[in-house]
C-alpha positions as CSV (number, residue, x, y, z in Angstrom):
1,M,13.3,-44.6,-49.2
2,G,13.2,-47.2,-47.3
3,D,15.8,-49.0,-45.6
4,E,17.8,-50.3,-49.2
5,C,17.9,-48.0,-52.4
6,F,17.5,-49.8,-55.4
7,L,15.8,-49.3,-58.4
8,I,14.2,-52.4,-60.3
9,T,12.8,-52.1,-64.1
10,K,11.9,-53.9,-66.6
11,H,14.0,-52.3,-69.5
12,P,15.8,-54.9,-71.8
13,T,18.8,-53.8,-71.4
14,N,19.5,-54.9,-68.1
15,Y,17.5,-58.2,-68.7
16,E,14.4,-57.2,-66.4
17,C,17.2,-57.3,-63.2
18,T,17.9,-54.6,-60.2
19,D,21.2,-53.2,-62.1
20,R,24.5,-51.8,-61.2
21,D,24.5,-49.5,-64.2
22,I,24.9,-45.9,-64.1
23,Y,22.4,-45.7,-67.4
24,M,19.8,-47.9,-66.2
25,G,21.0,-48.7,-62.5
26,N,21.6,-47.5,-58.8
27,S,25.1,-46.1,-59.4
28,G,23.2,-43.2,-61.3
29,I,20.5,-43.0,-59.4
30,G,23.6,-42.5,-56.1
31,I,25.4,-40.0,-58.6
32,F,22.1,-38.1,-58.8
33,L,21.6,-38.0,-55.3
34,L,25.0,-36.9,-54.4
35,E,24.8,-34.3,-56.9
36,L,21.3,-33.2,-55.6
37,G,22.8,-33.0,-52.0
38,R,25.7,-31.0,-53.3
39,I,23.5,-28.6,-54.5
40,T,20.4,-28.5,-52.2
41,Q,23.6,-28.5,-48.7
42,D,21.0,-31.4,-47.5
43,N,22.6,-34.2,-46.3
44,R,19.6,-36.9,-46.6
45,Y,20.8,-37.4,-50.0
46,T,24.5,-38.3,-48.9
47,I,23.2,-40.6,-46.4
48,Y,20.8,-42.4,-49.4
49,A,24.0,-42.5,-51.7
50,E,26.3,-44.1,-49.0
51,K,23.3,-47.0,-48.8
52,I,23.2,-47.3,-52.3
53,A,27.3,-48.3,-52.1
54,R,26.3,-50.6,-49.4
55,W,23.7,-52.4,-51.7
56,L,26.2,-52.7,-54.6
57,Q,28.9,-54.0,-52.4
58,S,26.6,-56.6,-51.2
59,H,25.5,-57.6,-54.9
60,E,28.4,-59.5,-57.8
61,P,29.7,-57.4,-60.9
62,R,27.4,-59.9,-63.7
63,I,23.5,-59.0,-62.3
64,G,21.6,-60.8,-64.8
65,R,24.6,-61.3,-67.3
66,T,26.9,-63.7,-67.8
67,L,30.2,-61.6,-67.5
68,P,30.2,-58.1,-66.2
69,L,30.6,-55.4,-68.7
70,P,33.5,-52.8,-68.5
71,G,32.4,-49.9,-69.9
72,L,31.0,-46.6,-68.4
73,Y,27.0,-46.3,-69.1
74,F,26.4,-49.8,-69.2
75,G,29.3,-51.5,-66.8
76,E,31.5,-51.6,-63.8
77,S,33.6,-48.4,-65.0
78,G,30.2,-46.6,-63.9
79,V,30.2,-48.2,-60.3
80,G,33.8,-47.4,-60.0
81,L,33.1,-43.0,-61.0
82,F,30.2,-43.4,-58.3
83,Y,32.2,-44.8,-55.5
84,F,35.1,-41.7,-56.5
85,D,32.1,-39.3,-56.6
86,L,31.3,-40.6,-53.1
87,Y,34.5,-40.2,-51.6
88,K,34.7,-36.5,-53.2
89,M,31.5,-35.8,-50.9
90,T,31.8,-38.0,-47.8
91,R,36.2,-37.8,-48.0
92,D,35.6,-41.2,-46.5
93,S,39.0,-43.7,-47.9
94,N,36.9,-46.6,-47.8
95,Y,34.9,-45.1,-50.6
96,L,38.6,-44.2,-52.5
97,N,39.6,-47.7,-51.7
98,L,36.6,-49.1,-53.5
99,A,37.1,-46.9,-56.5
100,K,40.3,-48.0,-56.5
101,A,39.2,-51.8,-56.4
102,Q,36.4,-51.6,-59.1
103,S,39.4,-50.1,-61.1
104,D,41.1,-53.0,-60.9
105,L,38.4,-55.5,-61.2
106,V,37.7,-53.5,-65.0
107,S,41.3,-54.2,-65.7
108,T,40.3,-58.2,-65.9
109,I,36.9,-57.5,-67.9
110,P,37.5,-58.1,-71.2
111,C,36.6,-55.4,-73.8
112,T,34.2,-56.6,-76.6
113,S,33.6,-53.0,-78.5
114,A,35.4,-50.0,-78.3
115,D,32.3,-47.9,-78.1
116,L,31.4,-45.3,-74.6
117,L,28.6,-46.9,-73.7
118,T,29.6,-50.5,-72.8
119,G,33.2,-51.1,-74.4
120,S,36.8,-49.2,-74.1
121,A,36.1,-45.5,-74.8
122,G,33.7,-46.1,-71.4
123,V,36.6,-47.5,-69.0
124,Q,39.4,-44.7,-71.1
125,N,36.3,-41.8,-70.1
126,R,36.0,-43.2,-66.6
127,A,39.3,-42.6,-66.0
128,Y,39.6,-39.5,-67.2
129,F,36.2,-38.7,-65.5
130,S,37.5,-40.2,-61.9
131,A,40.4,-37.7,-61.6
132,E,41.0,-35.3,-58.8
133,P,39.7,-31.7,-59.6
134,R,42.7,-29.7,-60.2
135,R,42.7,-25.7,-58.3
136,P,42.9,-23.4,-61.4
137,R,45.9,-21.4,-61.0
138,R,45.6,-18.0,-60.1
139,K,46.6,-15.4,-62.7
140,F,48.4,-12.4,-61.6
């Protein structure tokens, strides 16, 4: 990987643009890299994921669209999930602040459907998946 980490694809779901989404874009790549780093204990993958975060911050949410989508897999909820995963991996509060700002942005985007991919179900699931993991209770 070079200085920039991003995906360019000709898939019709992203209007042939570089994308931010989990399914067809950089948030999904970032989540994959964070998991790869966690499993391998290789910090290089976290560094690559942080490059993706910088790329996401420098590109507007509606790339290739007239308006951004709110959904989890296609939309800005997925970007928030990536930022939150990056926070959990690095404990850098900047990523937590980005996740919160992303949540604020998603709350302003109209949901035009109820589905998981692009609509309100994805918005709700993002909130669920982003919750801090709870420690299991010890049973005596």
